[in-house]
Each structure stands twice: as structure tokens, then as C-alpha cells.
N, C-alpha and C positions, 0 to 999 in steps of 0.2 A: 327433434326430440329434446334436446338440451334447452332450446329456445321456448319449447312449450313448457317445460317444467318452471323456467325462469318466469315465464308470463303468468303460469298459475300462481307461482310463489309471491310475485308482486301484487296480483290480484287479493290473494288471502291478506297480505299486509294492509292493502288499502281497505279492505272490509274490516278488519280488525281496529284499525285506525277510527274508521267511521263510527264502528260500534262504540268505542270508547268515548269519542267526541259527543256521539248521541246520548251515552249514558251520562256524561259530565253535564251536558245541557238539560238532560231531563232532572238530573239531581239538583241543579241550579234553579230551575223551575218550581221544583217542589219545595226546597229551601225558601224560595222568595214567596210562595204561597202561604207556608206556615208563619214565616217571618212577618208578612203582612197581617195576618191574623193576629199575632201576637202583638204587633204594634197596635193594632185597633183595640185591643183588650188594654192595653196599658193607658191609652189615651182617655178611654172611658173612665179610669180611675181617678183621674185628676179633676176633682170637683172643685166648684166655687168657694166652698169653706176652706179647702186646702190652699187655694191661691191666696185668700185672705190671711190665712196663717203666714204663708210666705211674706206677704206684704208687712204684717205686723212684725215678725221676726226681724226684717230688715230695717224696720224703723227703730225697734227698740236696741239692735245691735250697733246701728251706724248712727242714724239721725239724731235720736234722742240724747244719747251721752255727748254728742258733738255739739248740739244745741245749748245744752244747759252748762256745759263746762266753758264754752265759748261767751255766754252770757256772763257767767261769774267772772271770768278774766277781763271782760270789756267794762265791768263795773254796772252792769245792768241789774243785777242782783246784789243788793245791799245785805250786809250781815247784821240783822236784829237777833242779838243772842239766843233767847229762848225760842222764839217763834221760828227763826231761820234753821235752827237746830233740828227742830221738829220736823219741817217741811224738807230739809236735806235728807233725812232719815226715810221720811215717807217716799221721796222721789227715788232714792236708792232701792227701797223695797219693792215699790210698783215696777221697776224696771227689772230687776231680779225675777219677780213673779211672771212677767209677761214673757220674759227670755225662757224660763223654764218650762211654762204650760206651752208656749209655740213650739219647742224642740219636741217634747212629748207627743203633742198632737199630731206634728208632720212625721214623727218616727213610727207612730202607730198606724197613719194612714198608708205610709210607704209600706210596713210590714204587713198590713192587711192587703195590699194591692199585691205583694209578692205572693202571699198565701193564695190569693184569688186565681192569680196566673199559674201557679203550680198546680192547683186542682184542675184547671183548665187543661194544662199539659198532661196531667196525669190521665185525664179522661180521654184525650186525644191518644195517649199512648196505648191504652186499652183498646179503643175503637179501632185503632189502626195498627195493632199488631199483626206483623207479617206483611204489612202493606209496603210499597215502594218507598213512602216517605217517612216509615217508622224511624229511620236514623235521623232525620231532620227534626222529629218530636223529641227524641233522646237528646238531641244537642239542645233544643231549646229547654228541656227540663234540666238538663246539666248546668245552664246558665242561672237558673233559678234556686240554686243550691242554698241551704242555710244551715247553721249550726244549731242543733237542738240539744238544750240542756236537760240531761236527765236526771232521775232520782239521786243517783251516786255523785253525779256533778254538782247537784244542790246541796249535797251534805259536805261535800269536799270543799266548796266555794268559799266559805268563811276562812277555813284553815289555809287554803292556797293564797288568799288575799291577805291573811295576817303575816304569812311568810314573806310574801312580796313587800309588804309595809315594813317589815322589820328590816329586810334587805336594804330599802331605799333609805331608812332611817340612819343604818349604820353607813351606808354610803357617803351621805351627807355629813355625817358627823366625822368620819375618819379619812374619807378620800379627798384629794384636792379637788377643789369646786370646779376648777375648769375641765377636768376629766369627767367630773360627774355630768357636766351640762353638755359636753360634747356627746357622750354616749346617748343622753336622753334627747340630744337636738337631732341625731341621726334617726333615732326611732320616731321622733315626731314628725320629721321631714317625710318619711315614708309613709306612715299612717295617715298623715294629713293629705297627701297626693291621693291616696286610695279612698278615703273617706268622702272627699269632695263630690265623688261619684254619686254616692247614696243620696247626699242632700239635694243635689241637683237632677236625681233621677225623674221625678215628675216633669220638671221644665225640660229635660231633654227628651222626655216621652212627647211632650206637645210639640216639641221642635222637629222630632223625627216624623210625627205624624202629619204635621203641616208641610215638610218638605216632600213627603210621599204623595200629596194631593196633586202637584203639579209636575206635568211631563219635563219642565225643564230643570226641576230641582229634585226628582225622585231619584237620580243617582246619588245625591249627597245623603238622602234619607236612607238608602240602602247601604250606603258606606258607613253610616253611623252603626248599623245593625251588624256589620260585617265581623266576623271573627278572624283574628290574625293570630296564628299558632307561633309561639316562640320556643326554642330549645326543642325543636322536633316534637312539638304538640304536648310536652309535658307541662306547658304555661301557656295560657293564650288570654287575649284580651280582645274586648270588642271596641269598635269605633267610637262608641259612646264614652267608654271609660278612658280612652285616649283623650277625647274632647274635654272630658271633666278634669283630667290631669293638666292638660294645657292650660285650662283656665284657672288652675290653682297654682301654676308654677309662679307667676308674677305675684301673686299674694303672698306666698311663701318667701319669696325673695325680699318683698318689702318688709315682711314680719321680722326677718332675721336683722334686717338693717335699720328698722324704725325704733323709737322708744317713746316713752310717756303714753299720751292718750292714743295716738296711732297703733302703737304696739297692743295696748289693751284692746282696741277695736278688733285688729286683726286676729288676737289670740282668741276672743271669743268667737269670731266666725269660724275658725278651725275647730273650736271646741263644740260648737253647735253641729259642724259637720261630722265631728266624731260621735257625737251622741246620737245623731239621726242614724249613723252608720252602725252603731252598736245595736240599737233597737230594731233596725232592719235585717241585719245579718245573723243575729241571734234570735232564738225562739224558745219559749217554754211551752213543751208539748201538751201538758196536763195541768189542771188545777192544783191537784195534791202536790205535785213538784213545785208549783209556784208558792204554795204555802211554806214548804219547807225551805225553799230558798230565801223568802222574804224574812221568815222568823230568824233563821241563822244569821242573815246579815243585819237584822235589827239588833241582835244581842252583839254581833261583832262591832257595830257602830258605837254601841254604848260604851263598850269596853275600852276601844282605843281612843275615844273622846275623853271620857270620864275616869276611867281606871288605869290607863297605861302610865301615867305620872307617877303613881304609887309604885310601879314596877321599874320603870325606866329612868325615873328621876326627871321626866318630860313628857309633855303631851306630844306623842308619838305622831297623831294624824295631823295636828296644828303645824308641828315642826316640818312634816313631809310637804304639807301643802304649801308652806312659805319658803321652803328651801329649794323647791324645783320651780323653774321657770319653763312654761309649756302650756299648751292648750289641754291639760289635765282637769283644769279648773277654770271657771268664768271669773273675771275680774272686773268689778265695778268701782269707777271712780266716785267719790262722795264728794260732796259740796263742802267748803271748808266752813268750820264753825266761826273763824275770823278771818279777817282778810291777810293777816300774816302768818297765819297757821299753814302748815303742811297739808296737803290734800291726801286723805286717807283712802284705803281701798278695802272694800268687801269682797269675799271670796265665795263662790258656790262650787262645790264638788262636782265633778261629772257623774259620779256614780249616783249622787241623789237625784239625776235625772233618767239615767240608763237603766237603773235597777227597777224602779216604780214604772219606767217607760215600758219595760218588756211586759210586766203585768197588766198595763193600761192596753197595750197591743194584743194580749192574750184575750181580754175581755172583749175588744172590738171583734177578733175573729170569732169568738163565741158567739157573739150577735150576728155575724154573716151565717154561721154554720147552723145555728140552732134558735129559731125563734118559736116558742110554743104556741104562741097566740098572736101571730102577726096583725091581726085585724084590731086587736085592742091594745097592744102593747106600743110604746114609742118605738121609733125606728131603730135606734141603738140603745137599748135601755141600761144594759150592763157596762157598756163603754161610758156612756153619759154620766152614770152615778160614780164609776170609779175615776174618771177624769175629773169631775167636780171634787171628788174626795181628795185627790192628789193636789188640786189648788188650795183646797182648805187646809191640807196638811202642810203645804208651803207657807201659807200665811200664818199657820199656828208656829211653824218654826221661825219666822222672821219676828214674830212678836216676842218669842220666847228670848231670841238673840237681842232684841232691843231693850227687853225688860232685865236680863241678867248681864248684859254687856260682855257676854263671852261666847266662845264657840259651842255650838249645839250640834249634836247627832241628828241629822236631818230625819234619818230613817226612823228614829225614836217616835216621831210624829207621824210620819209618811205611811209606816207600814201598817199601824191600826187603822187609820182612815182608809187606806186602799183596800185592806181585806175585809174590814166590816161592810162597806159599801155595797160590793155585788152579793154578799151573803145575805144583808138584809133585803135586797131587791128580789133574790131568788126565794127567799122565804115568803115574801109578799105575794110573789107570782105563782107560789107552789113548785118551783122548780129547783129546790135545794139539792135534791139528789142528782138530778141532771147536771147541774153545775160542779157539784163535789167529785162526781166520777167523769167529768168531761175529759176527754182525750182526743187530739186531733188524728184521725184515722190514718193518715199519711205519714204521721211522725216516725213510723217505723223504717220509712225510706230514708230518713235523714239521720238516724242514729242506729246504733246496734243493741237498743235495749230491748229486753222481752217486753211483749205486749201484755198490759193488766187491764184489769175491769174497765169497761167503759160503758156508760150508760146514756149515751148523747141522745138517743131517742125517746127515752121514757120520760113521761110527764106526769 
């Protein structure tokens, strides 16, 4: 009798173990299926124009400055006073324009790809509600989370940014320089490692998709998508994130050890990664919030560049930009006006890319979600208009800097260009109301804002 009971208990335990193993295997298969579909969706978002944008960015960040500084140091470029000074200014401005427009283009494309993947995952979660693989879909959706800027955030943003700017200004003025640089360096190291994943995201998508195509390399592709839980699942990272950080580590080490042109190039690489990450991981959920945010920062930029000296006795914006070493700004080496002159540098703030870039990304998502007359309109009418307006705003900023020979608030020129362009396009297409009340319908899943009026479908 006792032996029979022991045998039954053993059989019961074996059945439970087999059931658990079977459930785990089934869950792994379901996750692999969802993950493979997600990988396919990611790979299709990597277009030829995006690849070209990456190539241009690599050239203008690394190759272009290395070539013209080497040519100057080697004596290949002789300094003819007036003509050479004009050419040097033109080279610097072209370099700055190509960097800024490339970062905004890549950031907008990556943001639109994340939005498209989120909508796909949301649709899957609705159709698979209660199904065996609903948890896998929920995990995929969680991996695509983003931070949505709400109306209240947009109203508070200029104030919060002003307080942060004042704090940095006071720290630079009253704290030991080594303490300030140590604290900022720690933050930069962490932010740079994390942000590198965003700028490499499309390239990692292609790599993962290619690896999955071959039976030999498929396990490596699956490893890139695997989620690793840390601290009892309160924090997790994907294999692709780990790969991005591994690629960033030697660059970060070289950045901390280098100086001169090498430090400037590495600084710009990390600044570009932070810019793309900002546009990718943040989102403006509706057009009216975008207007509030841009107008608020328009006034913020004007005051801190033109008006802060009267209040604080110094130009706060310029002092902070020059007093902090780190990829919060792009640094461009300028050609010398004379052979014996020191090489000057031009700076471009990261906010001059990220803030308009968020709006450009919103217009690209609007194009993807709402085309009233797809047969008659261009493929991306609002994105194209806003992106070209951003480029024109940048050119205007550079011209103003060259003429005035002083720092200029870039948002003074960028905000009017970027806001007027889509509004004029909407007015011409008869979609002004649709644009003004546009709101992304899944934005309430990203924030706790109350939903407000939306007329995305009226024409």
C-alpha cells in the first residue's frame, strides 16, 4: 500500500514536471513567433534613404573634419586672407548643417519606426487578448515604451529648463571645476552608453534580421532579442542593448583619453547618439501640445541668449555651453584665418536638434497615420515640408551668426519656420482642422493625461 502511494506520488511529480517543461517550451515558441514577426517589422522600416542618412552622418562627423584639418596642417590649404576666411566659414556652416539635418532625419525615422511597431503590437494585443501568447505581446509592447510630453509638461518645460540652466551656471561659477566635470562626466558616461543603442537601432535591426535568416546564425539573432532580467526583473535589458553598450565602451574610453580633433569627433558622435535617442524615446502626442512647447522654448531661448546678461551680468547660455565639456553640444573645428592663428571652434547646442526634431518626428507620424488624399499628395507631405523648413531655419541661423559675429538663439529662427511650414501645407490641402486637432490615439497608453478632442479623421 505504501509502495503504491509512493509510486503514485512519483508519477504525479513527473507529470507536473513534464507539464511545466511543456508550458515553458510552448511559451518559448510563442515568444519566438512574436519576436520573429517583430524583427521582420523592424527590418522593413530600414529604408534606403535611412542608410544614406547614416552614411552622410558618418562622413560629416568623422571623415570631413579629419580631411580638412589634415589638409590645413599639411600646408595643402594656404591661407589667402579674405577669400580663405569666407571659405573656412562656409565649410564650417555646411558641416554643421549636414550634421544637424542628418541627426534630425535619423531621429524622426527611428521615432516613426517605433510608433509603427507600437501600433502593430497594440493591434496584436487587441486581437490576441486572452490568447496563450498575450503575455509575449505585452512584453513586446513594453519594450517599445516611450515618454510622451503632455500639455502640462510643455507648459512646465521652459521653467524647468531655466532652473536647470541657472543651476549649471551657478555650479560653473562657484564650484571647483574638477567637481563639476566629474559629476557631468559620470552622467555623460551613463547617458552615452544607453543612447548608443538608439542611434544604432536600425543597423542592429538589419543585423538581427540577417542573422535570423541562416540556421547557423539564427541563435545569435535570437540572442540579440532576448530579454535579460536584472534585480529580480525590476530592470531588464535586451541583447541588442548590451551589444550597443559594448560597442560604445571603447569609444567612451577613447573620448575620455583623447584631446584636440579626436576628442571633438568622439564628442560629436556621442552628441549625435544623444540627439537620436532624445527624438526616439520622447514623443509629442498631439499638435497643440507641440505648439505650446515650441512657443515656450522660443521665448526661453531668446531670453537666455539676449536678455540674461542684463539680469545675471553674463550671457548664461553661452557661459554654460563653454563651461561644460561633454556631448551636450556639437563642436566643429574651424580652419585658421592665418597660419599662426589658433584654431577656433563653433558650437551647436543639442537642444537645437532635439526640440525641432521632436516636432519633425510628429509630422512624420502624422503622415503615416493620416493621408486625406494619398493618391494626390506626396508620400510624406508634412514631414517633407517641416524637414525642409528646419533646414532653412538652420541656414538662417548660420547666416545670422556669420553677419552678427555673435551667438544666436537658434529657436528664434527654427520655431517660426517649423510651425509655419506644416500649417501652410495643411491650409493648401484643406486639412487645417485635422492637423490642429491631431492626437495620436494610443498616446493615453503612454501617459496619464486626460484625452482631449481629436479630429484625426475629419477632412
